[in-house]
N, C-alpha and C positions, 0 to 999 in steps of 0.2 A: 449330699452337701450338708455342711454343719449348720448349727443354729444361727450363725451370723446373718443378720438381715442386710441385704444390699439396698440401702436407702436411696431414693431418688435425689435427696438433698445432700449427697456425699460429695458435692462438687462446688467449686467456685462458680458463681453465677455470671452469665453474660451481661455486659453493660452496653448501652447504646454507643459509648465511646469505642467499643470493639468493632463497630461496623465498617469504618473506613479501613481498618487493618484487614478485615475479611476481604474487602474488595481488592485491596492492594495485593494480598496473598494470592487471590484468584488470578489477577493480572500477571503477577510474577510467574505463576505456574504455567499460564498460557504461553508466556514468552519462553519459558524453559523448554517446553515441548515444541515450540515453533509454530503455533497456531497463527493463521493469518488474521488480519484485522476483523473480517466479518465473523469468523468463528469465535474469536476472542470476545467480541461484543455480545454474541449469543450466550457465551458462558457467563459474562459479567451480568447480563440481564437476568439470567437464571439465578445467579447469586443474590441479586437485588430482590427478586421475588421471594427467595428463601428468607432473606433478612426481614422482609415485611411481615412474615408470619412466624418467625422464629421466637419461641418462648424465652423471655429473658431469664427465667428460672433455670434454664439448662446451662450446662457447661459450654464454654467456647469450643472445647474439643469436639463436641457433637456437630457444631457448625462447620468446623474445619474438615471433618470427615466427609460431610456432604459436598463441600467445595471441591475437594480433590477427587471424589468419585465422579463428579461432572467433568472435570478436566480430563480424567482418564477415558471417560466415555467419548468425549468430543474429539480427542486426539488419537484414540486407539493405542495409546502408549501405556503399558502396564506399570512401568516404573519410571515416571518422568524425571526423577532426580538421580538416576543411576550414575551419571557422570559426576554429579556433585558428590555422591557418596564414595565413588571410586577415588576422587581427588582427596576427600577428607581422610579416607582410610590410608592412602599413601602418605599424606602429609604427617599424620599422627604416627604412623609406623616409622617414618624416617626421623621423627623427633624423639623416638623412644631412647636411643643411646644417651642423649643429653639429659632427658628427664630421669632416666634410671640412675645416672650418676648423681643427680641432685637428690633423688630419694635415698640412695645408698649412703650419702654423707649427712643425711638429716639426723638431728638429735631427737626428733619426735616424728617417727615414721607414720604414725596414725594421722597426726595433724597434716603432715605433708600429703598423705594419701587423700584426705578430705579436700584439701586445697586443689590438688591436681584434678580430682574428680569434678569439682566445681568449675575449674578452668575450661573443661570441655563444653560448658554451657554456651560458649560463644559460637559453637558450630551448629547453627540453627537456621534453616531456610525459612521457617515460619516467621521469625523475628528479624533476621539479618540476611543479607545476600552473602553467600559463602562460596560462590563460584571461584575456582582457581586458587583454592587454599593451598598454602605450602608450609613446609616444616618451620620456617621462621615465624609465620603467623602463630603456629601452635606454641612455639617456645616463648614468644612474646606474651601470649595469653597466660601461659603457665607462670612466667616471671611475675606478671601482675597479680595473679591469684596468690602467689607465695608471699608477696609483700604487702598487699592490701589487708586491712583488718577484716576479720570474720564477724559478721553480725549475727545476733541471735544467741543460741545456746552454746555451751562450751563443748569442746572436744572431749573433755574429761567425762561429762555427762553421757555423751555418745558412747564412750568406751565402756561405761557401766552397763548400758543397755546391750551392747554387743556381747559382753561377757555373761549377761543374765538371760539372754534370749535362748529359747529352745529351737526355734526354726526361723530363719531369716529369708525374706524375699527381697531381692534387690532389683528394682525395675529401672533399666537403662533408658537412654534417651536417643541420641543421634549416632549415626555411623561416624566412625573416627573416635568419638568419645569413649567407645568401648576400650580402646587402648589405654586411655587415661584412667578409666575405672579400675584397671588391674592393680594399680598401686594401692587403692583402698581395699579391694577384694583380698589382696595378699596379707592385709593386716587384720582381717576378721577372724577371730579365734573360734570358729564354729564350723563344723563339718556339715551341719544341716543348713546349707546355704544354696539358694536357687537364684539364678540370674534370669530375668525375663526381658524379652524384646517384643516388637510388634509382630503380628501374625502375617502381615502382608505389606508391600511397599506403600508408604505414604510420606510425603515430603522427603526429608533426608533422614528420617528416623531409622534406627538400627533394626535389622532383621537377624535371623539366625545366621545367615551368611556373614554379616558384618561382625557379629560377636565371635564367630569361629575364627575369622581372620586375626582377631586380637588374642586368641587363645583362651577365651572365657571358658570353653567347654573342658579345658584341662585343669581348671581351678575349682569348678563347682558344677552342679546340675544346670543345664541350659534349657529354657522353655520359651514358648511364645504365647502371646495373649489369645491367639486364635481370631484376631480382629485387626482391621486396618485403620482404626482411629489413632491419631497422634497423641495418645494418652491411654488411660485405662477406664473404659466405660463398661462396668461390670455386667450390665444386662446384655452386652454384645459379645462378651468374652466366651471362650470355650469352657465346657464343663471341667476339662482337665486343669485349665488355668485357675478357674474359680476354686477348685478343690485345693490347689497349692496355696492360693490366696487365703483361704479359710484356715488352713493348717498353720499358717505362719503367724507368729506372735509379734514379730518386728518387721516393719516395712521400711526399706530405704528407697526413697523415690527421687530420681534425678530429673531436674529440669522443670520448665514451666508447664508443659502439657500434662505431666503426671500430677503436678500440684493442682492444676485447674480441674482435673477429673477426680481427685481423691482428697482434697484438702479438708473435707468435713466428714470423712468416713468414720462410722461409729464402731467402737469396740476394738480398735487397733492402735497399737503404739506405732507412730509414724515418725520418720526422720526425713525431712525434705532438704535436699542439697541443691541449691540453684543460684543463679545470678538473676537479679531483678532487672527486667529489661523494658518495662513500660509502666505508665502511671496507673493503669487499671490494676495490673498485677501488684504494684507497690501498695495501693490502697487496700487490697484484699489481704496480702500476706503481712503487711505492717512494717515494711522496711523501705527506705528510699531507693529510687532507681539507681542502679549501679552497684548495689550492695551484693556482696557474696554471703550467702545465708546458710546457716545450719539451724533449721527450725524443727524442734522436737515438740510433738503434741500427741495427746491422747484424748479423743472425744468419746466419752462414755455414752451409752445408749441414752438418748433423750436430752443430751447436753449439746451446747453449741461449740463453735470452733475455739480451740485453744485451751480447753480444760484438761487438767492433768490429774492422775491418781495421787492419792496421799503419799507423801514421802518423795515425790519427784519434783525436780525443778520446773518452774513454769517457763514457757518460751519467752524470748525477747530480752536476753541479758543485756545486749548493747545494740545501739544503732536503730532502735525501733522508731518508726515514723510516728509523729504526733497525731 
């Protein structure tokens, strides 16, 4: 492995306000797998016990990983959200003809690609209930993302980074979203491009199967993290993934889970593409709930969140929360 140090503080920290969401997420997962009331209460009590001793300095992603491990153990179901992911993949695939037409007519295809990639952030079983998703839901989300303002840094700044990068690692988020990510992947002028997904089922996060359904493997190298966390916890990832991570000088990170686990990573140029879905997330990233965000940051070794190298624009061009 290279000399990049994988710091324990490379993450958004858990807040006590996260705890009700953890319990809600556990209850929703139990409902999804059909656990009865007694077994559901056992899982919820286990989650409460975990929360009582969970260090607030750790990422919420670490807690989420433990929650879903317990649901899988209690239910015996390896992939509790398989039907949700199937519906999401089908809905996004069926929406592609309309979205492709929009992208083909766009005057700025890179910006359109960014907006469509962010549009996929609504497909999130951790923050939203997405059962029964259909193509009209996807099209409506895309239309909103195409018309709402982008908060944060400019697409022009992103374009400079894409052109100057030697090797790019794009970490996807949820099943179905992979289809929408293709519009941005097709605009990246770099053959040294790798797309990463989760190493095993968790929530409705994308795995290699979901990425292949969207044709990601025909556009670039496809890898997985080697881990089942709904984010990137580097100390749990495979050696192969960490080697790819270390070699990459530009990271494009989709969604809240990837932000929560890598927001303060040191020594990497990062671009976070996401929709802000909750107050805790809003306070940390610095944009109001409901914002569609392009957040570019470089945290040098020993520096805090948001610092940038000389000659680069600082994050937070528009819409930053006070």
